[in-house]
Every structure is written in C-alpha cells, then in structure tokens.
PyMOL CGO cylinders between C-alpha atoms (Angstrom):
from pymol import cmd
from pymol.cgo import CYLINDER

trace = [
    CYLINDER, 5.62, -4.59, 19.90, 8.61, -6.60, 21.06, 0.3, 1, 1, 1, 1, 1, 1,
    CYLINDER, 8.61, -6.60, 21.06, 10.87, -4.22, 19.03, 0.3, 1, 1, 1, 1, 1, 1,
    CYLINDER, 10.87, -4.22, 19.03, 9.90, -1.43, 21.38, 0.3, 1, 1, 1, 1, 1, 1,
    CYLINDER, 9.90, -1.43, 21.38, 12.73, -1.23, 23.90, 0.3, 1, 1, 1, 1, 1, 1,
    CYLINDER, 12.73, -1.23, 23.90, 11.60, 0.03, 27.30, 0.3, 1, 1, 1, 1, 1, 1,
    CYLINDER, 11.60, 0.03, 27.30, 15.14, 1.17, 28.15, 0.3, 1, 1, 1, 1, 1, 1,
    CYLINDER, 15.14, 1.17, 28.15, 15.69, 3.16, 24.93, 0.3, 1, 1, 1, 1, 1, 1,
    CYLINDER, 15.69, 3.16, 24.93, 14.64, 6.65, 26.04, 0.3, 1, 1, 1, 1, 1, 1,
    CYLINDER, 14.64, 6.65, 26.04, 14.92, 8.10, 22.52, 0.3, 1, 1, 1, 1, 1, 1,
    CYLINDER, 14.92, 8.10, 22.52, 12.69, 5.45, 21.04, 0.3, 1, 1, 1, 1, 1, 1,
    CYLINDER, 12.69, 5.45, 21.04, 10.08, 5.61, 23.78, 0.3, 1, 1, 1, 1, 1, 1,
    CYLINDER, 10.08, 5.61, 23.78, 9.98, 9.43, 23.68, 0.3, 1, 1, 1, 1, 1, 1,
    CYLINDER, 9.98, 9.43, 23.68, 9.74, 9.48, 19.89, 0.3, 1, 1, 1, 1, 1, 1,
    CYLINDER, 9.74, 9.48, 19.89, 6.84, 7.04, 19.86, 0.3, 1, 1, 1, 1, 1, 1,
    CYLINDER, 6.84, 7.04, 19.86, 5.26, 8.74, 22.83, 0.3, 1, 1, 1, 1, 1, 1,
    CYLINDER, 5.26, 8.74, 22.83, 5.26, 12.15, 21.14, 0.3, 1, 1, 1, 1, 1, 1,
    CYLINDER, 5.26, 12.15, 21.14, 3.84, 10.57, 17.96, 0.3, 1, 1, 1, 1, 1, 1,
    CYLINDER, 3.84, 10.57, 17.96, 1.01, 8.93, 19.86, 0.3, 1, 1, 1, 1, 1, 1,
    CYLINDER, 1.01, 8.93, 19.86, 0.31, 11.85, 22.17, 0.3, 1, 1, 1, 1, 1, 1,
    CYLINDER, 0.31, 11.85, 22.17, 0.02, 14.27, 19.24, 0.3, 1, 1, 1, 1, 1, 1,
    CYLINDER, 0.02, 14.27, 19.24, -2.32, 11.91, 17.33, 0.3, 1, 1, 1, 1, 1, 1,
    CYLINDER, -2.32, 11.91, 17.33, -4.61, 11.03, 20.31, 0.3, 1, 1, 1, 1, 1, 1,
    CYLINDER, -4.61, 11.03, 20.31, -6.72, 8.72, 18.14, 0.3, 1, 1, 1, 1, 1, 1,
    CYLINDER, -6.72, 8.72, 18.14, -5.28, 5.78, 16.23, 0.3, 1, 1, 1, 1, 1, 1,
    CYLINDER, -5.28, 5.78, 16.23, -7.20, 7.13, 13.14, 0.3, 1, 1, 1, 1, 1, 1,
    CYLINDER, -7.20, 7.13, 13.14, -4.67, 9.95, 12.91, 0.3, 1, 1, 1, 1, 1, 1,
    CYLINDER, -4.67, 9.95, 12.91, -1.77, 7.46, 12.99, 0.3, 1, 1, 1, 1, 1, 1,
    CYLINDER, -1.77, 7.46, 12.99, -3.33, 5.45, 10.22, 0.3, 1, 1, 1, 1, 1, 1,
    CYLINDER, -3.33, 5.45, 10.22, -3.71, 8.69, 8.22, 0.3, 1, 1, 1, 1, 1, 1,
    CYLINDER, -3.71, 8.69, 8.22, -0.13, 9.81, 9.05, 0.3, 1, 1, 1, 1, 1, 1,
    CYLINDER, -0.13, 9.81, 9.05, 1.28, 6.58, 7.77, 0.3, 1, 1, 1, 1, 1, 1,
    CYLINDER, 1.28, 6.58, 7.77, -0.98, 6.59, 4.65, 0.3, 1, 1, 1, 1, 1, 1,
    CYLINDER, -0.98, 6.59, 4.65, -2.91, 3.46, 5.69, 0.3, 1, 1, 1, 1, 1, 1,
    CYLINDER, -2.91, 3.46, 5.69, -6.27, 4.44, 4.29, 0.3, 1, 1, 1, 1, 1, 1,
    CYLINDER, -6.27, 4.44, 4.29, -8.41, 1.38, 3.88, 0.3, 1, 1, 1, 1, 1, 1,
    CYLINDER, -8.41, 1.38, 3.88, -9.06, 0.49, 7.48, 0.3, 1, 1, 1, 1, 1, 1,
    CYLINDER, -9.06, 0.49, 7.48, -12.33, -0.91, 8.58, 0.3, 1, 1, 1, 1, 1, 1,
    CYLINDER, -12.33, -0.91, 8.58, -13.69, -2.78, 11.48, 0.3, 1, 1, 1, 1, 1, 1,
    CYLINDER, -13.69, -2.78, 11.48, -16.66, -4.91, 12.35, 0.3, 1, 1, 1, 1, 1, 1,
    CYLINDER, -16.66, -4.91, 12.35, -17.96, -3.99, 15.79, 0.3, 1, 1, 1, 1, 1, 1,
    CYLINDER, -17.96, -3.99, 15.79, -18.95, -7.19, 17.57, 0.3, 1, 1, 1, 1, 1, 1,
    CYLINDER, -18.95, -7.19, 17.57, -20.62, -5.81, 20.60, 0.3, 1, 1, 1, 1, 1, 1,
    CYLINDER, -20.62, -5.81, 20.60, -21.59, -2.35, 19.52, 0.3, 1, 1, 1, 1, 1, 1,
    CYLINDER, -21.59, -2.35, 19.52, -25.25, -1.48, 18.78, 0.3, 1, 1, 1, 1, 1, 1,
    CYLINDER, -25.25, -1.48, 18.78, -25.96, -1.07, 15.11, 0.3, 1, 1, 1, 1, 1, 1,
    CYLINDER, -25.96, -1.07, 15.11, -27.58, 2.13, 13.83, 0.3, 1, 1, 1, 1, 1, 1,
    CYLINDER, -27.58, 2.13, 13.83, -28.87, 0.27, 10.80, 0.3, 1, 1, 1, 1, 1, 1,
    CYLINDER, -28.87, 0.27, 10.80, -31.37, -2.52, 11.36, 0.3, 1, 1, 1, 1, 1, 1,
    CYLINDER, -31.37, -2.52, 11.36, -31.43, -3.50, 7.68, 0.3, 1, 1, 1, 1, 1, 1,
    CYLINDER, -31.43, -3.50, 7.68, -29.61, -6.66, 6.66, 0.3, 1, 1, 1, 1, 1, 1,
    CYLINDER, -29.61, -6.66, 6.66, -27.69, -5.67, 3.58, 0.3, 1, 1, 1, 1, 1, 1,
    CYLINDER, -27.69, -5.67, 3.58, -27.02, -9.31, 2.63, 0.3, 1, 1, 1, 1, 1, 1,
    CYLINDER, -27.02, -9.31, 2.63, -30.68, -9.92, 1.75, 0.3, 1, 1, 1, 1, 1, 1,
    CYLINDER, -30.68, -9.92, 1.75, -32.81, -8.63, -1.05, 0.3, 1, 1, 1, 1, 1, 1,
    CYLINDER, -32.81, -8.63, -1.05, -35.67, -6.37, -0.14, 0.3, 1, 1, 1, 1, 1, 1,
    CYLINDER, -35.67, -6.37, -0.14, -39.13, -7.64, -0.90, 0.3, 1, 1, 1, 1, 1, 1,
    CYLINDER, -39.13, -7.64, -0.90, -40.83, -6.75, -4.16, 0.3, 1, 1, 1, 1, 1, 1,
    CYLINDER, -40.83, -6.75, -4.16, -42.50, -3.40, -4.06, 0.3, 1, 1, 1, 1, 1, 1,
    CYLINDER, -42.50, -3.40, -4.06, -45.22, -2.93, -6.67, 0.3, 1, 1, 1, 1, 1, 1,
    CYLINDER, -45.22, -2.93, -6.67, -43.76, -5.95, -8.48, 0.3, 1, 1, 1, 1, 1, 1,
    CYLINDER, -43.76, -5.95, -8.48, -40.48, -4.14, -9.08, 0.3, 1, 1, 1, 1, 1, 1,
    CYLINDER, -40.48, -4.14, -9.08, -37.55, -5.85, -7.43, 0.3, 1, 1, 1, 1, 1, 1,
    CYLINDER, -37.55, -5.85, -7.43, -35.56, -3.41, -5.32, 0.3, 1, 1, 1, 1, 1, 1,
    CYLINDER, -35.56, -3.41, -5.32, -32.09, -4.43, -4.24, 0.3, 1, 1, 1, 1, 1, 1,
    CYLINDER, -32.09, -4.43, -4.24, -30.46, -3.02, -1.16, 0.3, 1, 1, 1, 1, 1, 1,
    CYLINDER, -30.46, -3.02, -1.16, -27.12, -1.33, -1.64, 0.3, 1, 1, 1, 1, 1, 1,
    CYLINDER, -27.12, -1.33, -1.64, -23.97, -3.24, -0.81, 0.3, 1, 1, 1, 1, 1, 1,
    CYLINDER, -23.97, -3.24, -0.81, -22.69, -2.85, 2.72, 0.3, 1, 1, 1, 1, 1, 1,
    CYLINDER, -22.69, -2.85, 2.72, -20.69, 0.28, 3.37, 0.3, 1, 1, 1, 1, 1, 1,
    CYLINDER, -20.69, 0.28, 3.37, -17.53, -0.53, 5.20, 0.3, 1, 1, 1, 1, 1, 1,
    CYLINDER, -17.53, -0.53, 5.20, -17.53, 0.82, 8.70, 0.3, 1, 1, 1, 1, 1, 1,
    CYLINDER, -17.53, 0.82, 8.70, -14.69, 3.24, 9.00, 0.3, 1, 1, 1, 1, 1, 1,
    CYLINDER, -14.69, 3.24, 9.00, -12.87, 3.53, 12.28, 0.3, 1, 1, 1, 1, 1, 1,
    CYLINDER, -12.87, 3.53, 12.28, -14.61, 5.98, 14.59, 0.3, 1, 1, 1, 1, 1, 1,
    CYLINDER, -14.61, 5.98, 14.59, -12.54, 8.80, 16.05, 0.3, 1, 1, 1, 1, 1, 1,
    CYLINDER, -12.54, 8.80, 16.05, -11.87, 7.88, 19.65, 0.3, 1, 1, 1, 1, 1, 1,
    CYLINDER, -11.87, 7.88, 19.65, -9.46, 9.88, 21.77, 0.3, 1, 1, 1, 1, 1, 1,
    CYLINDER, -9.46, 9.88, 21.77, -7.87, 6.95, 23.66, 0.3, 1, 1, 1, 1, 1, 1,
    CYLINDER, -7.87, 6.95, 23.66, -6.24, 9.22, 26.23, 0.3, 1, 1, 1, 1, 1, 1,
    CYLINDER, -6.24, 9.22, 26.23, -9.64, 10.66, 27.19, 0.3, 1, 1, 1, 1, 1, 1,
    CYLINDER, -9.64, 10.66, 27.19, -11.59, 7.41, 26.89, 0.3, 1, 1, 1, 1, 1, 1,
    CYLINDER, -11.59, 7.41, 26.89, -9.22, 5.30, 28.99, 0.3, 1, 1, 1, 1, 1, 1,
    CYLINDER, -9.22, 5.30, 28.99, -8.00, 8.18, 31.15, 0.3, 1, 1, 1, 1, 1, 1,
    CYLINDER, -8.00, 8.18, 31.15, -4.35, 7.59, 30.15, 0.3, 1, 1, 1, 1, 1, 1,
    CYLINDER, -4.35, 7.59, 30.15, -1.84, 9.74, 31.99, 0.3, 1, 1, 1, 1, 1, 1,
    CYLINDER, -1.84, 9.74, 31.99, -0.62, 12.35, 29.43, 0.3, 1, 1, 1, 1, 1, 1,
    CYLINDER, -0.62, 12.35, 29.43, 2.26, 13.37, 31.66, 0.3, 1, 1, 1, 1, 1, 1,
    CYLINDER, 2.26, 13.37, 31.66, 3.85, 10.12, 32.82, 0.3, 1, 1, 1, 1, 1, 1,
    CYLINDER, 3.85, 10.12, 32.82, 6.78, 10.34, 35.16, 0.3, 1, 1, 1, 1, 1, 1,
    CYLINDER, 6.78, 10.34, 35.16, 8.95, 7.58, 33.70, 0.3, 1, 1, 1, 1, 1, 1,
    CYLINDER, 8.95, 7.58, 33.70, 9.72, 5.83, 30.42, 0.3, 1, 1, 1, 1, 1, 1,
    CYLINDER, 9.72, 5.83, 30.42, 8.39, 2.64, 32.02, 0.3, 1, 1, 1, 1, 1, 1,
    CYLINDER, 8.39, 2.64, 32.02, 4.95, 4.27, 32.43, 0.3, 1, 1, 1, 1, 1, 1,
    CYLINDER, 4.95, 4.27, 32.43, 5.11, 5.65, 28.85, 0.3, 1, 1, 1, 1, 1, 1,
    CYLINDER, 5.11, 5.65, 28.85, 5.96, 2.19, 27.59, 0.3, 1, 1, 1, 1, 1, 1,
    CYLINDER, 5.96, 2.19, 27.59, 3.00, 0.66, 29.41, 0.3, 1, 1, 1, 1, 1, 1,
    CYLINDER, 3.00, 0.66, 29.41, 0.62, 3.30, 28.07, 0.3, 1, 1, 1, 1, 1, 1,
    CYLINDER, 0.62, 3.30, 28.07, 1.93, 2.83, 24.52, 0.3, 1, 1, 1, 1, 1, 1,
    CYLINDER, 1.93, 2.83, 24.52, 1.22, -0.96, 24.75, 0.3, 1, 1, 1, 1, 1, 1,
    CYLINDER, 1.22, -0.96, 24.75, -2.24, -0.33, 26.14, 0.3, 1, 1, 1, 1, 1, 1,
    CYLINDER, -2.24, -0.33, 26.14, -2.86, 2.31, 23.43, 0.3, 1, 1, 1, 1, 1, 1,
    CYLINDER, -2.86, 2.31, 23.43, -2.35, -0.24, 20.67, 0.3, 1, 1, 1, 1, 1, 1,
    CYLINDER, -2.35, -0.24, 20.67, -4.07, -3.05, 22.56, 0.3, 1, 1, 1, 1, 1, 1,
    CYLINDER, -4.07, -3.05, 22.56, -7.27, -1.05, 23.29, 0.3, 1, 1, 1, 1, 1, 1,
    CYLINDER, -7.27, -1.05, 23.29, -7.58, 0.75, 19.95, 0.3, 1, 1, 1, 1, 1, 1,
    CYLINDER, -7.58, 0.75, 19.95, -10.64, -0.26, 17.99, 0.3, 1, 1, 1, 1, 1, 1,
    CYLINDER, -10.64, -0.26, 17.99, -9.14, -1.66, 14.80, 0.3, 1, 1, 1, 1, 1, 1,
    CYLINDER, -9.14, -1.66, 14.80, -8.69, -5.06, 13.23, 0.3, 1, 1, 1, 1, 1, 1,
    CYLINDER, -8.69, -5.06, 13.23, -5.57, -7.00, 14.26, 0.3, 1, 1, 1, 1, 1, 1,
    CYLINDER, -5.57, -7.00, 14.26, -4.27, -6.99, 10.73, 0.3, 1, 1, 1, 1, 1, 1,
    CYLINDER, -4.27, -6.99, 10.73, -4.61, -3.20, 10.49, 0.3, 1, 1, 1, 1, 1, 1,
    CYLINDER, -4.61, -3.20, 10.49, -2.82, -2.75, 13.80, 0.3, 1, 1, 1, 1, 1, 1,
    CYLINDER, -2.82, -2.75, 13.80, -0.03, -4.97, 12.54, 0.3, 1, 1, 1, 1, 1, 1,
    CYLINDER, -0.03, -4.97, 12.54, 0.27, -2.90, 9.35, 0.3, 1, 1, 1, 1, 1, 1,
    CYLINDER, 0.27, -2.90, 9.35, 0.36, 0.27, 11.38, 0.3, 1, 1, 1, 1, 1, 1,
    CYLINDER, 0.36, 0.27, 11.38, 2.98, -1.06, 13.84, 0.3, 1, 1, 1, 1, 1, 1,
    CYLINDER, 2.98, -1.06, 13.84, 5.07, -2.29, 10.96, 0.3, 1, 1, 1, 1, 1, 1,
    CYLINDER, 5.07, -2.29, 10.96, 4.92, 1.19, 9.37, 0.3, 1, 1, 1, 1, 1, 1,
    CYLINDER, 4.92, 1.19, 9.37, 5.87, 2.80, 12.67, 0.3, 1, 1, 1, 1, 1, 1,
    CYLINDER, 5.87, 2.80, 12.67, 8.76, 0.32, 13.16, 0.3, 1, 1, 1, 1, 1, 1,
    CYLINDER, 8.76, 0.32, 13.16, 9.96, 1.04, 9.63, 0.3, 1, 1, 1, 1, 1, 1,
    CYLINDER, 9.96, 1.04, 9.63, 9.88, 4.78, 10.29, 0.3, 1, 1, 1, 1, 1, 1,
    CYLINDER, 9.88, 4.78, 10.29, 11.77, 4.33, 13.59, 0.3, 1, 1, 1, 1, 1, 1,
    CYLINDER, 11.77, 4.33, 13.59, 14.48, 2.31, 11.80, 0.3, 1, 1, 1, 1, 1, 1,
    CYLINDER, 14.48, 2.31, 11.80, 14.99, 5.23, 9.47, 0.3, 1, 1, 1, 1, 1, 1,
    CYLINDER, 14.99, 5.23, 9.47, 15.03, 7.77, 12.26, 0.3, 1, 1, 1, 1, 1, 1,
    CYLINDER, 15.03, 7.77, 12.26, 17.25, 5.74, 14.59, 0.3, 1, 1, 1, 1, 1, 1,
    CYLINDER, 17.25, 5.74, 14.59, 19.92, 5.31, 11.92, 0.3, 1, 1, 1, 1, 1, 1,
    CYLINDER, 19.92, 5.31, 11.92, 20.43, 9.15, 11.92, 0.3, 1, 1, 1, 1, 1, 1,
    CYLINDER, 20.43, 9.15, 11.92, 21.78, 9.65, 15.42, 0.3, 1, 1, 1, 1, 1, 1,
    CYLINDER, 21.78, 9.65, 15.42, 24.63, 11.99, 14.88, 0.3, 1, 1, 1, 1, 1, 1,
    CYLINDER, 24.63, 11.99, 14.88, 23.79, 15.47, 16.27, 0.3, 1, 1, 1, 1, 1, 1,
    CYLINDER, 23.79, 15.47, 16.27, 27.39, 16.44, 16.74, 0.3, 1, 1, 1, 1, 1, 1,
    CYLINDER, 27.39, 16.44, 16.74, 26.81, 19.52, 14.53, 0.3, 1, 1, 1, 1, 1, 1,
    CYLINDER, 26.81, 19.52, 14.53, 24.50, 21.01, 17.19, 0.3, 1, 1, 1, 1, 1, 1,
    CYLINDER, 24.50, 21.01, 17.19, 26.26, 23.42, 19.53, 0.3, 1, 1, 1, 1, 1, 1,
    CYLINDER, 26.26, 23.42, 19.53, 24.51, 24.04, 22.81, 0.3, 1, 1, 1, 1, 1, 1,
    CYLINDER, 24.51, 24.04, 22.81, 25.87, 27.61, 23.15, 0.3, 1, 1, 1, 1, 1, 1,
    CYLINDER, 25.87, 27.61, 23.15, 24.84, 28.77, 19.68, 0.3, 1, 1, 1, 1, 1, 1,
    CYLINDER, 24.84, 28.77, 19.68, 21.53, 30.63, 20.20, 0.3, 1, 1, 1, 1, 1, 1,
    CYLINDER, 21.53, 30.63, 20.20, 20.90, 31.25, 16.50, 0.3, 1, 1, 1, 1, 1, 1,
    CYLINDER, 20.90, 31.25, 16.50, 21.35, 27.56, 15.72, 0.3, 1, 1, 1, 1, 1, 1,
    CYLINDER, 21.35, 27.56, 15.72, 19.12, 26.55, 18.68, 0.3, 1, 1, 1, 1, 1, 1,
    CYLINDER, 19.12, 26.55, 18.68, 16.39, 28.90, 17.50, 0.3, 1, 1, 1, 1, 1, 1,
    CYLINDER, 16.39, 28.90, 17.50, 16.62, 27.49, 13.94, 0.3, 1, 1, 1, 1, 1, 1,
    CYLINDER, 16.62, 27.49, 13.94, 16.33, 23.91, 15.27, 0.3, 1, 1, 1, 1, 1, 1,
    CYLINDER, 16.33, 23.91, 15.27, 13.29, 24.74, 17.39, 0.3, 1, 1, 1, 1, 1, 1,
    CYLINDER, 13.29, 24.74, 17.39, 11.65, 26.49, 14.47, 0.3, 1, 1, 1, 1, 1, 1,
    CYLINDER, 11.65, 26.49, 14.47, 12.40, 23.57, 12.19, 0.3, 1, 1, 1, 1, 1, 1,
    CYLINDER, 12.40, 23.57, 12.19, 10.98, 21.08, 14.63, 0.3, 1, 1, 1, 1, 1, 1,
    CYLINDER, 10.98, 21.08, 14.63, 7.81, 23.14, 15.02, 0.3, 1, 1, 1, 1, 1, 1,
    CYLINDER, 7.81, 23.14, 15.02, 7.39, 23.50, 11.23, 0.3, 1, 1, 1, 1, 1, 1,
    CYLINDER, 7.39, 23.50, 11.23, 8.19, 19.88, 10.29, 0.3, 1, 1, 1, 1, 1, 1,
]
cmd.load_cgo(trace, "trace")
C-alpha cells in the first residue's frame, strides 16, 4: 500500500468512499471481478469434522469416497462493525490509518489481497489521469444537478 499517498486528499477520499460503501472486502473482490478467492482459517472452529483427504471406510463392502473438499469462500464480515472503525473520521490521516487496517485485518489470503490492491491501484491510475474538471461551472445549477444525478446513478 506504499502507493497510497496520505497527503493526496483526492486519492484518500476516493479509496475511502470505495471501502466505506463496500463494508466487507468480499464486495471489493466482487466489484473488481476477482471471483476465485478462498481462505483456510487457521484458528477458526470447523463446522465439518470429516477429513476430506481420507477415504471413508467400506460400508456393506461397497467403497464410498468422500467428496473433494469444497473451497471455503470468504465469509461476509463488515469490518467497520467488527473492528469498530470510525466511519466519520475527522482527517485524511485517520482515513489513511483505517484503510491500512482494513486491508490488514481482512480475512483473505495474502495473494488475494495483493491481487485486489493491484486492481484498486490500476483503477486509481485510470481515475487519477482524468483530473480536468474545468468544464464544471459552480454557478450552473442545471449542470450541478446533472453531475449529482450522474454520480448517484454511476
């Protein structure tokens, strides 16, 4: 996350709004079309006591194989609720710290987080290259209404 510049208000606010609207990192994975995420919980209790890597014993002399393991998909966890993150931070510095914690504490494999952060960075590079808003006129009510409607819709 070294590319995230704490002093760039536009960048911090863009990523902040993206994260705040998603709440869970699952939604970010979906938004950036990263579909095949899985995790292996190390310290979480398992609901399934069966070891899928072993064959089941013969039942009535008919060998029965257990199904292959089903990948554990990332559970939906609202990180703002779970870790009591401030949803209305006062400064960009605080937003920056929460963004870093958000990615650090999210339950996902390191490789998946890297893929997601790379996709976010790529999207930011596209967005940041379009920084000319000189066509916007502050006194034009009709234009302002159109912009707000556009932002809400898209």
